[in-house]
C-alpha positions, 0 to 999 in steps of 0.5 A: 280816824271815822273808823276809829271814833265808831269803833270807841263808840261801839265799844263804849256801848258794848260796855254799857250793855255788860254793866247793865247785864252785870246789875241786873243779874246783880239784882236778881240775886239779891231779891233772892237772898233777901226774900231767903232772909225775909222768910227764914229770919221773920218768924223765928224773930218774931218769937224772939220778940214776942217772949221777950216783951212778955217777960218784959211786962211781968218783970216784976218779980225779977231780979234787977239783973235779969230785967236788964237782959230781958230789956236788952234782949227786947231792944235788940230783937226790936232794932234786928227787926229794923235792919230787916225792914230797910234791907226788904224796902230797898229789895222792893224798891229794885223790884219796883224800879225793875233793871236800872239803867245808867245816866251821868249824875252829879253825886254833889246834887244828890247829896244835896237832895237827900240832906234837904230831905233829911229829918231834923237832927241835934247834930250839927252838919257841915256840907262842902259839896264840890261838882262831881259827875259819876255814871251810875243809877240815880235811886242806888246812888241816893240810897247809898248817901242816905244810908251812910248819912242815917248811919251817922246820925244813928251811931254818934251822940246828939252833940257830935259834929258831922261833916259831908264832903264831895271832892272830885280829881284824878278821874275819881269822885269822893263821898267822905263822910265823918263824924266826932262820934265813938270811932270804928269798932276794930273788926269793921277796919278790917272787914265789913260785918254784922256785929254789935257794940259794948252796949248790945246795938248793932253796930254801924256794920249792919247798915253799911253792907248794902253801901259797899254792895252799890259802891262795888256796883258802880265799879267804886270801893267803900273804906271805913276808919278812924277820923283824924282827932277822933271818930269815924270816916267813911269814904266812897270812891266812884269813877268819874265821868268820862 
């Protein structure tokens, strides 16, 4: 019996080492990708934003349609810059953190901490967080929760309701974020993508790709869809701690 227990412990340590090596490789790849994005996209984006801002200042001689087009170009350039800043910020966080290690984490506690630090909002926030323990990296899971919550705030009207729930059962800990906003674009229901909404603003996909990657690194999955009764639903499912 003692031999079996020892073998199981050694197997568990081997799995954890493999997980850490996989996470290290993923982080190295991510850093290289984000560095390339910053190097290749910032210069042309800055040129576009600069010309658009110049045109907007000189828009008095333009037609109404031209002024609106220039305004949309400038606004979207600014939003794309913000997305890049967030992506590069995540890269810097992980670089400083080094190769993050795994620990046992209460996902409900992370939700509570993120909401406690969140900026004030006009949306009504409803929270129901049961205990749910997962094996993972605290910094990455905090980023996942922050991105989900921020996405809900950014893409819902000020009068919307937002529901955040943590549930545990069947070997899975689920984080569910729902809102009473406009619902999900069709392309996001079949696969996360970078897209824009009908008003030309970045759709939720531009902020959700990172969530999907973090969930996958934790051997979990991320799903999006419509909320019954209207709005959007986002679900992260992670393996519960043994």
